[in-house]
Structure formats: structure tokens, C-alpha cells
C-alpha positions in Angstrom: 7.2 8.2 21.9 3.7 6.9 21.5 2.5 5.2 18.1 -1.2 4.0 17.4 -2.0 1.1 17.8 -2.5 -0.4 14.0 -5.1 -3.2 15.4 -7.5 -0.8 16.7 -6.7 1.6 13.9 -7.9 -0.9 11.4 -10.1 -2.5 14.1 -11.7 1.3 14.2 -12.6 1.7 10.7 -15.2 -0.3 9.2 -13.5 1.1 5.2 -10.3 2.3 5.0 -10.0 1.2 1.1 -6.5 0.6 0.0 -3.6 0.9 2.6 0.0 0.5 2.5 2.0 -0.2 5.5 6.1 0.6 5.8 8.2 -0.4 8.9 11.1 -2.7 10.4 10.9 -5.0 12.8 11.5 -4.6 16.8 15.0 -6.6 16.2 15.8 -4.2 13.2 17.1 -7.0 10.9 13.8 -6.7 8.5 12.2 -4.3 6.4 8.3 -4.5 6.8 5.4 -3.2 3.9 1.9 -4.7 3.8 -0.3 -3.7 1.6 -4.5 -3.9 1.5 -7.5 -4.3 -0.4 -10.9 -3.5 0.3 -14.1 -3.1 -1.3 -17.6 -2.4 -1.3 -18.7 -3.5 -5.0 -19.4 -6.6 -6.4 -16.4 -5.5 -8.9 -13.9 -4.9 -6.8 -14.4 -7.8 -4.8 -14.1 -10.0 -6.9 -10.7 -10.0 -6.8 -7.2 -12.0 -5.7 -3.9 -11.3 -5.3 -1.1 -13.5 -7.6 2.6 -13.6 -7.6 4.0 -13.1 -10.3 8.0 -12.6 -10.9 9.0 -10.8 -7.3 6.2 -8.6 -7.5 1.9 -9.4 -7.1 -0.9 -8.8 -9.6 -4.2 -7.7 -8.9 -6.1 -10.6 -10.9 -10.4 -11.4 -11.1 -11.5 -14.3 -9.6 -14.4 -15.2 -11.3 -13.1 -13.3 -14.8 -17.1 -14.1 -16.0 -17.7 -11.5 -13.6 -14.8 -9.0 -13.7 -17.1 -5.4 -15.3 -14.7 -2.6 -15.3 -11.1 -3.8 -14.7 -9.8 0.0 -15.5 -8.8 1.2 -11.7 -8.8 -2.7 -10.0 -6.3 -4.8 -12.0 -2.7 -3.2 -11.8 0.4 -4.5 -10.4 0.6 -3.3 -7.1 3.8 -5.2 -6.0 7.4 -4.2 -8.4 11.1 -5.3 -7.8 13.8 -2.7 -9.1 17.3 -3.7 -7.8 17.3 -2.3 -4.3 13.8 -1.3 -4.1 10.4 -2.6 -3.7 7.3 -0.9 -5.3 3.7 -0.8 -3.2 0.9 1.6 -4.9 -3.2 0.8 -5.5 -2.5 1.7 -8.3 -1.0 0.9 -12.0 1.9 3.8 -11.0 3.9 0.9 -9.8 4.2 1.0 -13.3 5.3 4.5 -14.4 7.6 4.3 -10.6 9.1 1.4 -12.1 9.9 3.5 -15.6 11.5 6.7 -14.2 13.1 4.4 -11.3 15.3 3.2 -15.0 15.1 5.7 -16.8 16.9 7.2 -13.0 14.3 9.8 -11.9 13.0 9.8 -8.1 10.3 8.2 -6.8 8.9 11.6 -6.3 9.5 13.2 -10.1 8.3 9.4 -11.4 5.1 10.1 -9.7 4.9 14.2 -11.8 3.0 12.1 -14.8 0.3 11.0 -12.4 -2.7 11.9 -10.5 -5.4 11.0 -8.0 -7.4 8.3 -9.8 -10.5 9.9 -11.9 -13.2 7.9 -10.5 -15.6 10.4 -9.6 -16.9 11.7 -6.9 -14.8 9.8 -4.8 -11.2 11.3 -6.8 -9.4 8.3 -5.1 -6.2 8.8 -4.0 -2.9 7.3 -5.5 -0.9 6.5 -2.3 2.9 5.2 -3.2 5.8 3.4 -1.5 9.6 2.6 -2.2 11.2 0.8 0.2 15.3 0.6 -0.5 17.6 -2.1 0.9 21.5 -2.0 0.2 24.7 -2.1 1.9 22.6 -3.4 5.8 21.1 0.1 5.1 17.4 0.7 4.3 15.1 3.7 4.3 11.9 4.3 2.6 9.3 6.9 0.9 5.9 7.3 0.8 3.1 9.5 -1.9 0.1 10.8 -2.3 -1.4 12.6 -5.0 -5.1 13.6 -3.8 -7.4 16.6 -4.8 -7.9 19.3 -3.0 -11.5 18.5 -0.9 -13.2 16.4 -4.1 -11.9 19.9 -6.6 -10.6 18.2 -9.6 -9.3 21.0 -11.1 -6.3 20.6 -8.3 -3.9 18.3 -7.5 -2.3 17.9 -3.8 0.8 16.4 -4.6 2.7 14.7 -0.7 6.0 13.2 -0.6 7.6 11.4 2.8 10.8 10.0 3.4 11.9 8.1 6.1 15.7 7.8 6.3 17.3 5.3 9.0 13.3 4.4 10.4 13.5 3.4 13.8 13.1 -0.8 14.8 9.3 -2.0 16.3 8.6 2.0 14.0 6.1 2.2 10.6 3.8 4.1 8.8 0.7 3.5 7.7 -1.4 5.3 4.6 -4.3 4.2 3.9 -7.0 6.5 0.9 -10.4 6.7 3.1 -10.6 8.0 6.4 -13.9 6.4 6.8 -17.2 4.7 5.4 -19.2 7.5 3.4 -20.6 9.3 0.1 -18.1 10.7 -1.5 -15.7 8.2 0.1 -13.9 11.6 1.6 -9.6 11.4 1.3 -7.2 10.6 3.9 -5.5 13.3 5.5 -2.6 14.1 7.0 1.0 13.1 7.6 1.2 8.7 7.0 0.1 6.9 10.9 2.8 6.4 12.8 2.3 2.3 13.8 3.8 0.1 16.0 5.5 -3.7 14.2 5.4 -6.5 15.6 5.7 -10.2 15.3 7.0 -12.2 12.9 5.7 -11.8 9.6 3.1 -14.3 10.2 2.1 -12.7 13.4 2.1 -9.6 11.3 -0.1 -10.5 8.8 -2.4 -12.0 11.1 -3.0 -9.5 12.9 -3.3 -7.3 9.8 -6.0 -9.9 7.8 -7.8 -10.4 10.6 -8.7 -7.0 12.1 -9.9 -5.9 8.6 -13.8 -5.1 8.1 -14.7 -9.2 7.1 -17.0 -8.0 4.9 -15.2 -5.2 3.1 -11.4 -6.4 2.8 -10.5 -8.3 -0.7 -7.1 -9.7 0.1 -3.7 -8.9 1.9 0.3 -8.7 1.2 2.6 -8.8 3.6 6.7 -9.3 3.0 9.4 -9.2 5.6 13.0 -8.0 3.3 15.9 -8.6 5.5 18.1 -5.3 6.2 21.9 -8.0 5.9 21.2 -9.0 2.2 18.1 -8.3 0.9 16.4 -11.3 0.5 12.7 -11.3 1.7 9.8 -13.8 3.0 5.9 -13.2 1.4 2.6 -14.3 2.3 -0.6 -13.2 0.4 -4.5 -13.7 1.9 -6.9 -13.8 -0.1 -11.2 -14.0 1.2 -11.6 -15.6 -2.4 -10.5 -18.8 -2.8 
């Protein structure tokens, strides 16, 4: 099977918005996830990722310049037991609370829709990695408007059982730059996963548009025992 080059997917798109990658290392030993944010406005670019417990949270790099925190300050990554939640908004908390109340990933997101940022109506993208007993599977979700119509929410969930080594899926918020920004279409893209955590993180960061990239999170989770390594890169230091 041929995979899209994740490097080229990023280099050839100046503004994919926010993106989630989930997959498995070529040796099959680690589950992989990455999350990046980009920004066009000063408010969106004024952010960093900071570790918070086993997860991360976005923070204002310069608090004096923070305008509207409602859609840019949130916890993109949280861990619930053997599950790692990765999203592009505060639905991370919705999923965490749903899991704690014995709801599934998909059921937890039933209470949410796309972001209320007309005219873009940015999709909410989410991922859930489950690593336990030497096994790994994952799911991805996108909640989006029906071609920009806020009266209709489209809900898609994709599940991947025992994913192949060296294979991943990539989903992002926007097809490309534009006004309004066009929402992602279709299934998550099948991409290649390769390299050590540092090599993978460097490839992602160096492939994102220099003007628009803001922050990157990468985590490798050892499938045998759930131990993980994390890398965070922030444009604002």
C-alpha cells in the first residue's frame, strides 16, 4: 500500500490549521501521536504548549496581548487510564468526562458541534489512543458544518484496530488557506510514520509553514507497558 508523505502534505499546504496525527512506529513498538497548531491572527499566534500533568495546555505567550481566550486556551491532550485524548479544543474535557462516566469516545462527542467561529465554523477534530495489555488501537473524529451551513452538523468517527507498523492517519481542520477557511473533507489521510521521536518531531516542525506555525506536541507510547516520551516545540520561546 502506498502512503502519502506527511512531510509533503505539510510543506504543500501553507495553512492546514490544526492537525492530529496518530499511528505506529515502523518497528511496531510505539504508538505515535502528534498535534500542531497554526495561526494567522496575533491572538492565535500568541500561544505556547505547556505540560500539565500527563497532558498539555495552551497558554498565552504574552498574557498582556491575550484578546479572546474562548477558542484558543484549552487542554489539547489529557490521559484517562490507558487512553490518551488529543483534540483541537475544549472537547478534550468533554471526552475525558464522558469516559469517566462510561461513555464511548463517539457518545462523549454527541454533545458537541463545530466551533462557533462564523464564517469558518472550524471543525472539531479529536483522537483517542488506547494502549493496554500489549495492544494498541485508536479512533479519530471530526464534527463539521455541512458545507458552511451552521444549521447542520456532520459527525464522522473512524476507528483503527491493530494499526499497521509504519502507518498513520492525519486529519486537520482546513483543506487550505482561504476566506472563509474550507473545512477538511474525506477520511483521515493515510500517511507514513518513521524515525525516532526527535526525528519525527523535527520533520513535522520543519515542514509546517514558517509564518503560520505556532506549537507542536509529539508523543511516543511504548505499547508493551504504556511508558511514553513527549516532545514540545514552541515558536515563541
